[in-house]
C-alpha positions in Angstrom: 12.7 -2.8 -8.6 11.9 -3.1 -4.9 14.5 -1.0 -3.1 14.3 -1.7 0.6 15.4 0.8 3.2 17.5 -1.2 5.7 16.0 -0.8 9.2 18.4 0.1 12.0 18.3 -3.5 13.4 20.1 -4.8 10.3 17.1 -6.9 9.0 15.6 -5.9 5.7 12.0 -4.9 5.3 10.3 -6.9 2.6 6.8 -6.8 1.0 5.5 -9.6 -1.1 2.2 -10.7 -2.8 1.0 -14.1 -3.8 -0.7 -12.4 -6.7 2.3 -11.0 -8.5 6.1 -10.5 -8.1 7.9 -7.2 -8.2 7.9 -5.7 -11.7 5.4 -8.2 -13.0 1.8 -7.7 -14.3 -1.0 -7.5 -11.8 -3.6 -10.2 -12.7 -6.9 -9.0 -14.1 -8.9 -10.1 -11.1 -7.3 -7.4 -9.0 -8.3 -4.6 -11.5 -11.4 -2.7 -12.5 -11.7 -5.2 -15.5 -11.9 -8.1 -13.1 -13.2 -8.6 -9.5 -11.5 -5.4 -8.3 -10.4 -7.0 -5.1 -7.1 -6.2 -3.2 -4.3 -8.7 -3.6 -2.9 -10.6 -0.6 0.2 -8.9 0.8 2.7 -10.0 3.5 5.7 -8.2 5.1 8.7 -9.2 7.2 11.7 -7.5 8.8 9.8 -4.6 10.4 12.4 -2.3 12.0 12.8 -2.2 15.8 11.0 0.7 17.3 8.2 0.6 14.7 4.9 1.7 16.3 2.7 1.4 13.1 2.7 0.5 9.5 1.0 2.4 6.6 0.4 1.0 3.1 -0.1 3.4 0.2 -0.8 2.2 -3.3 -0.5 4.7 -6.1 0.0 5.0 -9.9 2.9 7.3 -10.8 1.9 7.1 -14.5 -1.6 8.5 -13.5 -0.4 11.6 -11.7 0.2 9.6 -8.5 -3.4 8.5 -8.4 -4.2 6.9 -5.0 -5.7 3.4 -5.3 -5.6 2.4 -1.7 -4.3 3.4 1.8 -4.3 1.3 4.9 -3.5 3.2 8.0 -1.8 2.4 11.3 -1.5 -1.3 10.9 0.0 -3.1 13.9 3.8 -3.1 14.1 5.5 -6.4 13.3 5.6 -8.9 10.6 2.1 -9.4 9.2 -0.2 -9.6 6.2 -3.4 -8.4 4.6 -5.6 -11.0 3.0 -7.0 -11.0 -0.5 -10.1 -9.0 -0.8 -10.0 -6.6 2.2 -13.6 -5.2 2.4 -14.0 -1.4 2.3 -15.8 -1.1 5.6 -13.5 -3.5 7.4 -12.5 -2.1 10.7 -9.8 -2.8 11.4 -7.8 -2.0 9.3 -8.6 1.7 8.9 -8.7 2.5 5.2 -8.6 5.8 3.4 -10.6 7.2 0.6 -9.0 6.5 -2.8 -9.0 8.8 -5.7 -12.0 7.0 -7.2 -13.9 8.6 -4.2 -14.5 5.3 -2.4 -13.2 3.9 0.9 -10.9 1.0 0.4 -9.1 -0.6 -2.6 -9.7 0.6 -6.1 -7.7 -1.6 -8.5 -5.7 -0.6 -11.6 -7.9 0.9 -14.3 -5.7 2.9 -16.7 -7.3 4.6 -19.6 -4.6 3.4 -22.0 -1.1 1.9 -22.0 0.9 0.2 -19.3 0.8 1.8 -15.9 3.0 1.0 -12.8 1.4 0.5 -9.4 3.5 1.1 -6.3 2.5 -0.8 -3.1 4.6 1.1 -0.6 4.8 0.0 3.0 6.0 2.5 5.6 7.3 1.6 9.1 6.6 4.6 11.3 7.9 5.6 14.8 4.3 6.6 15.7 0.8 6.0 14.3 -0.5 8.6 11.8 -3.5 9.0 14.1 -5.8 10.3 11.3 -9.5 9.8 11.9 -12.2 8.5 9.6 -11.3 7.7 6.0 -8.7 10.4 5.0 -8.0 11.0 1.3 -4.6 10.5 -0.3 -3.7 14.2 0.2 -4.2 13.9 4.0 -2.3 10.6 4.2 0.7 11.9 2.2 0.8 15.1 4.3 0.8 13.0 7.5 3.5 10.7 6.1 5.6 13.7 5.2 5.5 14.7 8.9 6.1 11.2 10.2 9.4 9.6 11.3 9.9 6.8 8.8 12.0 4.0 10.1 11.8 1.8 7.0 10.1 1.7 3.6 9.7 -0.9 0.9 7.9 -0.7 -2.5 6.5 -3.6 -4.5 5.7 -2.6 -8.1 3.1 -4.2 -10.3 2.1 -3.3 -13.9 -1.2 -3.4 -15.7 -2.0 -2.6 -19.4 -5.6 -1.6 -20.3 
């Protein structure tokens, strides 16, 4: 399911997790029914000219519910560890649709939902202050010059 956008340099932007593979179930510990901690993520193949990276995690089956946003990560190959704390600074984290800063794991009311972990490679940082909500992050992304994008999808059934 992960469809990478090839960066101009010819390398391919990738996003992986040690917790789950693309299209596979997200383990319970990363959900509201478990420890509700963020999974470890790693990326490679960041396009040349990238000034910042942004991670947006949402649920298209739940009206694009925002579970996590991490803003203006350093350009280049990198990673986020398991269990990034909400007040951790850096990285700058947005307010999720649960109304909290940081990660809010899968918590569907019923059925199987899909969770998109999308990493954007940007020509310039978003430059948002504080802990912006998903609406503000999406609006800023819509105005940004995106040099590459990759989505890792996990599922969870309540």
